[in-house]
C-alpha positions as CSV (number, residue, x, y, z in Angstrom):
1,A,-17.5,-32.9,-26.5
2,E,-19.1,-30.1,-28.6
3,R,-22.5,-30.9,-27.2
4,E,-21.0,-30.8,-23.6
5,A,-19.5,-27.4,-24.3
6,E,-22.9,-26.1,-25.6
7,L,-24.7,-27.4,-22.6
8,K,-22.1,-25.8,-20.2
9,F,-22.5,-22.5,-22.1
10,E,-26.3,-22.8,-21.8
11,I,-26.1,-23.6,-18.1
12,D,-23.9,-20.6,-17.5
13,R,-26.3,-18.4,-19.4
14,L,-29.3,-19.7,-17.5
15,R,-27.5,-19.2,-14.2
16,S,-26.7,-15.6,-15.1
17,A,-30.3,-15.0,-16.1
18,K,-31.5,-16.6,-12.9
19,R,-29.2,-14.3,-10.9
20,E,-30.6,-11.2,-12.7
21,L,-34.2,-12.3,-12.2
22,E,-33.6,-13.0,-8.5
23,G,-32.0,-9.6,-8.2
24,K,-34.9,-7.8,-9.9
25,L,-37.3,-9.7,-7.7
26,A,-35.3,-8.4,-4.7
27,G,-35.2,-4.9,-6.1
28,V,-31.5,-5.1,-6.9
29,D,-30.0,-4.1,-10.3
30,V,-27.4,-6.9,-10.8
31,G,-25.7,-5.1,-13.6
32,A,-25.2,-2.0,-11.5
33,M,-24.0,-4.2,-8.6
34,E,-21.4,-5.8,-10.9
35,G,-20.3,-2.4,-12.0
36,E,-20.0,-1.2,-8.4
37,A,-18.1,-4.3,-7.5
38,S,-15.5,-3.7,-10.3
39,A,-15.3,0.0,-9.2
40,L,-14.7,-1.1,-5.7
41,A,-12.0,-3.6,-6.8
42,A,-10.3,-0.8,-8.7
43,A,-10.5,1.5,-5.7
44,R,-9.0,-1.2,-3.5
45,D,-6.1,-1.7,-6.0
46,A,-5.5,2.0,-6.1
47,M,-5.5,2.2,-2.4
48,Q,-3.0,-0.7,-2.1
49,A,-0.7,1.0,-4.6
50,E,-0.9,4.2,-2.6
51,R,-0.2,2.2,0.6
52,D,2.9,0.6,-1.1
53,A,4.2,3.9,-2.3
54,H,3.7,5.4,1.2
55,Q,5.6,2.5,2.8
56,K,8.5,3.0,0.3
57,E,8.6,6.7,1.0
58,L,8.4,6.1,4.8
59,A,11.3,3.6,4.6
60,A,13.4,6.2,2.7
61,V,12.6,9.0,5.2
62,S,13.4,6.6,8.1
63,A,16.7,5.7,6.7
64,R,17.6,9.4,6.1
65,L,16.5,10.2,9.7
66,A,18.7,7.4,11.1
67,W,21.7,8.8,9.1
68,Y,21.0,12.3,10.6
69,V,20.9,10.9,14.1
70,E,24.1,9.0,13.6
71,N,25.8,12.0,12.0
72,Q,24.7,14.2,15.0
73,R,26.0,11.7,17.4
74,I,29.4,11.8,15.7
75,I,29.4,15.6,15.6
76,D,28.6,15.7,19.4
77,E,31.5,13.3,20.1
78,V,33.9,15.4,18.0
79,E,32.8,18.6,19.7
80,A,33.2,17.0,23.1
81,E,36.7,15.8,22.2
82,A,37.6,19.3,20.9
83,D,36.3,20.9,24.1
84,A,38.4,18.5,26.2
85,L,41.5,19.3,24.1
86,R,40.9,23.1,24.4
87,E,40.5,22.8,28.1
88,R,43.6,20.7,28.4
89,L,45.5,23.2,26.2
90,Q,44.4,26.1,28.5
91,Q,45.7,24.1,31.5
92,V,49.0,23.6,29.9
93,D,49.4,27.3,29.1
């Protein structure tokens, strides 16, 4: 079992070295690419966090707007009823 673990480690090391050599042969810096990939992943995570925060804020603003719309509807109804009562009162006088 120990020998198998050593062989797996050696295979992984050789695969990594092969990848680096292939990258150098192609004119690519594998280490830099890995660094760029991790930076890209971090940027994606940050963007997703911003997106989530924006969605949460948008939901709160939408709920507040719905409350204002409902409140204005109620105010309009009360004002219409008050106008109708005033008109009726003037007719009675």
